[in-house]
C-alpha positions as CSV (number, residue, x, y, z in Angstrom):
1,X,33.0,-1.3,72.8
2,X,32.2,-4.5,74.7
3,X,36.3,-5.2,74.5
4,X,37.1,-1.8,75.7
5,X,34.4,-2.3,78.3
6,X,36.0,-5.8,79.4
7,X,39.6,-4.0,79.5
8,X,38.4,-1.3,81.8
9,X,36.8,-3.8,84.4
10,X,40.4,-6.0,84.1
11,X,42.3,-2.6,84.6
12,X,40.2,-1.7,87.8
13,X,41.1,-4.7,89.6
14,X,44.9,-3.7,88.3
15,X,44.6,-0.5,89.6
16,X,43.8,-2.1,93.6
17,X,47.5,-3.5,93.5
18,X,48.8,0.4,93.9
19,X,49.4,1.8,97.0
20,X,46.9,4.8,97.9
21,X,49.6,7.0,98.4
22,X,51.2,6.1,94.9
23,X,47.8,6.7,93.3
24,X,47.2,10.0,94.5
25,X,50.9,11.6,93.9
26,X,50.6,10.4,90.1
27,X,47.6,12.0,89.1
28,X,44.6,11.1,86.8
29,X,46.4,10.9,83.5
30,X,48.9,9.3,84.1
31,X,47.3,6.7,86.5
32,X,45.4,6.0,82.8
33,X,48.6,5.4,81.2
34,X,50.0,2.8,83.9
35,X,46.8,1.2,84.1
36,X,46.8,-0.1,80.3
37,X,50.3,-0.9,80.4
38,X,50.4,-2.9,83.9
39,X,47.4,-4.9,83.0
40,X,46.9,-7.9,80.7
41,X,46.6,-6.6,76.6
42,X,43.3,-8.3,75.5
43,X,43.5,-9.7,72.1
44,X,41.0,-9.9,69.0
45,X,38.0,-11.9,69.2
46,X,38.0,-15.7,68.4
47,X,36.5,-16.2,65.5
48,X,33.3,-18.2,65.6
49,X,33.5,-22.1,65.5
50,X,32.1,-23.8,61.9
51,X,31.0,-26.8,63.1
52,X,32.6,-28.4,60.6
53,X,32.9,-32.7,61.8
54,X,36.6,-33.8,62.0
55,X,36.5,-36.2,58.7
56,X,36.3,-39.9,59.9
57,X,39.4,-41.8,59.6
58,X,38.6,-45.7,59.6
59,X,36.4,-45.9,56.4
60,X,36.1,-49.5,55.9
61,X,34.5,-51.5,52.7
62,X,33.6,-55.0,52.2
63,X,32.0,-56.5,49.2
64,X,29.1,-58.8,48.7
65,X,28.0,-59.8,45.5
66,X,27.4,-56.4,43.8
67,X,26.9,-54.5,46.9
68,X,29.5,-52.6,48.7
69,X,28.9,-52.2,52.5
70,X,30.8,-49.3,54.0
71,X,30.9,-48.5,57.4
72,X,32.9,-45.7,59.2
73,X,32.7,-44.0,63.0
74,X,30.7,-41.2,63.2
75,X,32.9,-37.8,64.4
76,X,32.1,-36.6,67.9
77,X,34.2,-33.7,67.5
78,X,34.7,-30.4,64.9
79,X,37.8,-29.5,63.2
80,X,38.7,-26.8,65.9
81,X,38.1,-29.8,68.7
82,X,34.5,-28.9,69.7
83,X,31.8,-31.1,70.7
84,X,29.6,-32.1,67.9
85,X,25.7,-31.2,69.1
86,X,24.6,-31.6,65.5
87,X,25.1,-33.2,62.4
88,X,23.9,-33.0,58.8
89,X,24.0,-36.2,56.2
90,X,27.0,-38.1,55.3
91,X,28.2,-38.1,51.6
92,X,28.8,-41.4,50.0
93,X,31.7,-40.4,46.9
94,X,32.9,-42.9,44.2
95,X,35.4,-42.5,41.3
96,X,37.6,-45.0,39.5
97,X,40.8,-42.6,40.1
98,X,43.0,-44.2,42.6
99,X,42.6,-40.9,44.4
100,X,39.6,-38.8,45.4
101,X,40.9,-35.2,45.6
102,X,37.0,-34.2,45.8
103,X,33.1,-35.9,46.5
104,X,32.1,-34.5,42.8
105,X,28.3,-35.6,42.5
106,X,27.9,-38.2,45.6
107,X,25.9,-41.6,44.6
108,X,24.0,-41.5,47.8
109,X,24.0,-39.8,51.6
110,X,23.6,-41.7,54.8
111,X,20.9,-39.9,57.3
112,X,22.3,-37.5,60.0
113,X,22.8,-39.3,63.2
114,X,23.1,-36.1,65.6
115,X,20.5,-37.3,68.2
116,X,22.9,-40.4,68.9
117,X,25.7,-38.5,68.7
118,X,24.8,-36.3,71.4
119,X,23.4,-38.7,73.6
120,X,26.7,-40.9,73.5
121,X,28.6,-37.8,74.2
122,X,26.7,-37.1,77.5
123,X,26.9,-40.8,78.9
124,X,27.9,-40.1,82.8
125,X,30.9,-41.7,83.3
126,X,31.5,-45.0,84.3
127,X,34.2,-44.3,87.2
128,X,33.5,-42.4,90.0
129,X,36.4,-40.6,90.2
130,X,35.9,-39.3,86.5
131,X,33.8,-36.1,86.1
132,X,34.0,-36.3,82.0
133,X,31.5,-37.8,80.3
134,X,32.0,-41.5,78.5
135,X,32.4,-40.7,74.5
136,X,31.1,-44.4,72.8
137,X,31.5,-44.8,69.2
138,X,28.6,-44.5,66.8
139,X,28.9,-45.9,63.5
140,X,27.8,-45.1,60.1
141,X,26.9,-47.2,57.3
142,X,25.7,-47.1,53.7
143,X,25.4,-50.1,51.0
144,X,26.5,-49.1,47.6
145,X,25.3,-51.4,44.2
146,X,27.6,-51.1,41.8
147,X,26.5,-50.5,38.5
148,X,26.8,-54.0,36.0
149,X,28.8,-52.0,33.4
150,X,31.7,-51.5,36.0
151,X,32.4,-55.1,36.7
152,X,34.7,-57.0,35.1
153,X,37.2,-60.3,35.2
154,X,40.1,-57.6,34.7
155,X,41.7,-58.2,38.0
156,X,43.8,-55.2,38.1
157,X,40.2,-53.2,37.9
158,X,39.2,-51.4,41.2
159,X,37.2,-48.3,42.5
160,X,37.9,-45.9,44.9
161,X,35.5,-44.7,47.9
162,X,35.3,-42.1,50.3
163,X,32.9,-40.0,52.8
164,X,32.1,-36.5,54.0
165,X,30.3,-36.2,56.6
166,X,28.4,-32.4,56.6
167,X,27.0,-30.6,59.1
168,X,23.5,-28.9,59.3
169,X,24.3,-26.4,56.7
170,X,25.4,-28.6,54.4
171,X,29.0,-28.1,54.7
172,X,31.9,-30.4,55.4
173,X,35.8,-30.5,56.1
174,X,36.9,-32.4,53.2
175,X,36.6,-36.2,52.7
176,X,37.7,-39.4,54.7
177,X,40.3,-41.8,54.3
178,X,39.7,-43.6,51.3
179,X,39.5,-47.2,50.4
180,X,39.3,-49.4,47.2
181,X,37.0,-52.0,46.0
182,X,38.0,-54.6,43.1
183,X,35.6,-54.9,40.2
184,X,35.9,-58.4,39.3
185,X,32.4,-59.8,39.0
186,X,30.9,-63.3,40.6
187,X,29.1,-65.5,40.1
188,X,25.4,-65.8,41.1
189,X,24.6,-68.8,43.6
190,X,23.1,-72.1,42.9
191,X,19.1,-72.0,42.8
192,X,18.9,-75.6,43.9
193,X,20.7,-76.4,46.8
194,X,19.6,-79.1,48.8
195,X,20.4,-81.2,51.6
196,X,20.0,-84.8,52.8
197,X,21.1,-87.0,55.7
198,X,23.6,-90.1,55.1
199,X,25.3,-92.3,57.0
200,X,28.7,-90.3,56.7
201,X,27.2,-87.1,57.4
202,X,25.0,-84.3,55.9
203,X,25.4,-84.7,51.9
204,X,24.8,-81.4,49.9
205,X,24.2,-81.2,46.0
206,X,23.5,-78.7,43.7
207,X,23.9,-77.9,40.3
208,X,26.9,-75.4,38.7
209,X,25.1,-73.7,35.5
210,X,27.2,-70.5,35.7
211,X,29.8,-71.3,33.7
212,X,32.7,-69.5,35.1
213,X,35.0,-68.6,32.5
214,X,37.3,-65.6,32.6
215,X,40.5,-64.8,30.3
216,X,42.5,-64.2,33.3
217,X,44.5,-66.8,34.5
218,X,44.5,-64.9,38.1
219,X,41.2,-65.3,38.5
220,X,39.3,-68.8,39.2
221,X,35.9,-69.7,41.1
222,X,35.1,-71.9,43.9
223,X,32.0,-72.7,45.9
224,X,31.9,-72.3,49.5
225,X,29.9,-74.0,52.3
226,X,28.3,-72.5,55.6
227,X,27.1,-74.6,58.7
228,X,25.4,-72.8,61.3
229,X,23.5,-74.7,64.1
230,X,20.0,-73.8,64.4
231,X,19.4,-71.0,67.2
232,X,23.1,-69.9,66.8
233,X,24.2,-66.8,65.0
234,X,27.7,-68.5,64.7
235,X,28.7,-70.0,61.3
236,X,31.5,-72.1,60.1
237,X,33.1,-72.8,57.0
238,X,32.9,-76.5,56.2
239,X,34.5,-76.5,53.0
240,X,35.4,-75.3,49.2
241,X,35.1,-76.7,46.2
242,X,36.0,-75.8,42.6
243,X,33.1,-74.2,40.1
244,X,34.7,-76.5,37.6
245,X,32.7,-77.0,34.5
246,X,29.1,-77.9,34.6
247,X,27.0,-80.4,35.8
248,X,26.0,-81.9,39.4
249,X,28.2,-80.7,42.5
250,X,28.4,-82.5,45.7
251,X,29.8,-82.1,49.2
252,X,29.8,-84.3,52.3
253,X,29.9,-82.6,55.6
254,X,31.0,-85.2,58.2
255,X,32.0,-83.4,61.2
256,X,28.5,-82.7,62.5
257,X,26.8,-84.1,65.9
258,X,23.9,-86.4,65.3
259,X,20.0,-85.4,67.1
260,X,20.9,-81.7,66.0
261,X,19.7,-79.1,63.4
262,X,21.9,-77.1,61.2
263,X,21.3,-74.7,58.3
264,X,23.6,-74.9,55.0
265,X,24.3,-72.5,52.7
266,X,26.4,-71.7,50.0
267,X,28.2,-69.1,48.1
268,X,30.4,-68.5,45.1
269,X,33.7,-66.9,46.0
270,X,35.8,-65.1,43.2
271,X,39.7,-65.6,44.2
272,X,42.1,-63.3,42.5
273,X,45.9,-63.9,42.6
274,X,47.9,-60.8,42.8
275,X,51.5,-60.0,42.5
276,X,52.2,-58.3,45.7
277,X,49.0,-58.4,47.8
278,X,48.5,-62.0,47.7
279,X,45.2,-63.5,47.1
280,X,42.0,-61.3,47.0
281,X,38.3,-63.3,48.0
282,X,35.2,-61.6,46.4
283,X,32.2,-63.3,47.9
284,X,29.0,-63.4,45.3
285,X,25.6,-63.7,46.8
286,X,23.8,-66.5,49.1
287,X,21.9,-69.5,47.9
288,X,18.8,-70.0,49.4
289,X,19.8,-71.5,53.3
290,X,18.4,-75.2,53.9
291,X,17.7,-76.8,56.8
292,X,18.5,-80.7,57.7
293,X,17.8,-82.6,61.1
294,X,20.9,-84.4,61.4
295,X,18.8,-88.1,62.6
296,X,21.0,-90.8,63.1
297,X,19.1,-93.5,62.1
298,X,21.8,-95.4,59.9
299,X,24.0,-98.5,61.5
300,X,27.4,-98.9,61.5
301,X,29.5,-100.7,59.0
302,X,29.6,-104.3,59.4
303,X,32.1,-106.1,61.3
304,X,34.6,-108.3,58.5
305,X,37.3,-110.6,58.9
306,X,36.1,-113.2,61.6
307,X,37.8,-116.0,63.0
308,X,37.0,-119.2,65.3
309,X,39.7,-121.0,66.7
310,X,39.2,-123.8,69.2
311,X,41.3,-124.4,72.0
312,X,40.9,-127.2,74.9
313,X,42.7,-130.5,75.2
314,X,43.8,-130.8,78.7
315,X,41.5,-127.7,79.8
316,X,38.6,-126.4,79.7
317,X,37.2,-126.1,75.8
318,X,36.4,-122.9,74.3
319,X,36.3,-121.0,70.9
320,X,38.0,-117.9,70.4
321,X,36.6,-115.4,67.9
322,X,38.2,-112.3,66.3
323,X,37.4,-109.7,63.5
324,X,38.8,-106.5,62.3
325,X,37.5,-103.7,63.9
326,X,34.9,-101.7,63.2
327,X,36.0,-97.5,62.7
328,X,32.6,-96.0,63.0
329,X,33.2,-92.7,65.9
330,X,29.7,-93.7,67.2
331,X,30.7,-97.5,67.8
332,X,29.2,-98.6,70.9
333,X,30.3,-102.5,70.9
334,X,29.4,-105.2,69.1
335,X,26.9,-108.6,69.5
336,X,27.9,-112.0,68.6
337,X,25.6,-115.1,67.0
338,X,26.2,-118.6,67.1
339,X,24.1,-121.4,65.9
340,X,24.6,-124.9,65.1
341,X,23.7,-126.7,61.6
342,X,20.4,-126.7,61.1
343,X,19.3,-124.0,63.4
344,X,19.2,-120.5,63.6
345,X,21.5,-117.8,65.3
346,X,21.1,-116.9,68.8
347,X,22.5,-113.6,70.6
348,X,25.2,-115.3,73.2
349,X,26.4,-112.0,74.7
350,X,24.1,-110.8,77.4
351,X,26.0,-106.9,76.9
352,X,27.8,-104.9,74.5
353,X,31.1,-106.7,73.7
354,X,33.5,-103.5,73.6
355,X,36.5,-104.7,72.1
356,X,36.9,-107.1,68.6
357,X,37.1,-110.0,70.4
358,X,34.7,-113.1,72.3
359,X,35.7,-116.1,74.0
360,X,32.8,-118.8,73.9
361,X,33.2,-121.0,76.7
362,X,29.5,-122.8,76.7
363,X,30.7,-125.3,73.8
364,X,30.5,-129.3,73.8
365,X,32.6,-131.9,72.6
366,X,31.6,-133.4,68.9
367,X,29.8,-130.2,67.3
368,X,30.2,-127.7,65.2
369,X,29.6,-124.0,65.5
370,X,28.4,-121.1,63.0
371,X,29.4,-117.3,64.6
372,X,28.6,-113.8,63.0
373,X,29.1,-110.5,64.5
374,X,27.0,-106.9,64.0
375,X,28.3,-103.8,64.9
376,X,26.2,-101.3,67.4
377,X,26.6,-97.6,68.0
378,X,25.6,-95.1,70.8
379,X,22.3,-94.9,69.5
380,X,21.3,-98.4,69.4
381,X,21.4,-98.9,65.6
382,X,22.7,-102.6,64.4
383,X,24.7,-103.3,61.9
384,X,23.7,-106.4,59.4
385,X,25.5,-109.7,60.5
386,X,29.2,-110.5,59.2
387,X,29.7,-113.4,57.2
388,X,30.1,-116.8,59.7
389,X,33.2,-118.5,60.7
390,X,32.6,-121.8,61.5
391,X,34.6,-124.1,64.1
392,X,34.3,-127.7,65.5
393,X,34.9,-129.3,68.6
394,X,36.6,-132.4,68.9
């Protein structure tokens, strides 16, 4: 009846298009026939929306130890392109088959994020020329723990994940895109990870007692070391060393800045050589983090190769000194020490000597002098003195 009522209203407006003389000449019955012929035909009513969330297409998976971290974009529209106002939970689906045809028994559920989706769908536009609301991505996530019996040293073993977003009635439109995750095992992290500051940088030590063994030649294990400046969220991988055999392992991070505090951690990484896909790396769990202050109390290297040569006939007397340069990157200069026989050495330069050479013009004929050189860094740390070089003034 509602459909017919709408049709009569539409056709009433259609009648107004006919001239009055034509309507009176045609009579009542033909007019009704013309009304329904001339007016647009009203179709059957559209079925109500099932409010089925559109399945995600950007599911991603990251493995860390025995945990698989899944992430996806929560759908903002239904399968019939209508804005979602309410959502149910998301099923987490897992199986050993390369492709999942259905979810089966889910391994978990991510809670509904309906309120957040509705809020982002109604955010006012940034541009004053647009009247449509902005749509921001809402990310869903779930962390699944792999059962220990599934992990192995087989590089070809994989598990498949998919998610299914449900409406408030518990119905979904099917699985998302699917991702595969390796089931290769990872090694536990070292528990005795420690750091200390040396003149060459930060020295890291730990015991490799994991006994990494695999029957597969395609699998190997390494330790990866990370560094983070205190107060920063940015991490840097500073090196890797093989996790071979047992015993104490050592790594020195020499690429540091002195007088800063760093935080270090180490993790095991399972490296799998694949035929066509390249190399697959699976991160293991992290060691406890250690903090160290890189306080530079370490002097530069001791200068070597000091030579003293007298010059002076026919001119002012002097002794030239040369030595091998010190390679420390924080070197600031050198100090020159001189003594005569039977006396203690004293420094003869007023300011630091910036090059590995020095001319001593304060010499007296008939005496023998002994010279030694020390290196000084930018923080004032001074090395021990070099071996002495002697020279006589005729």
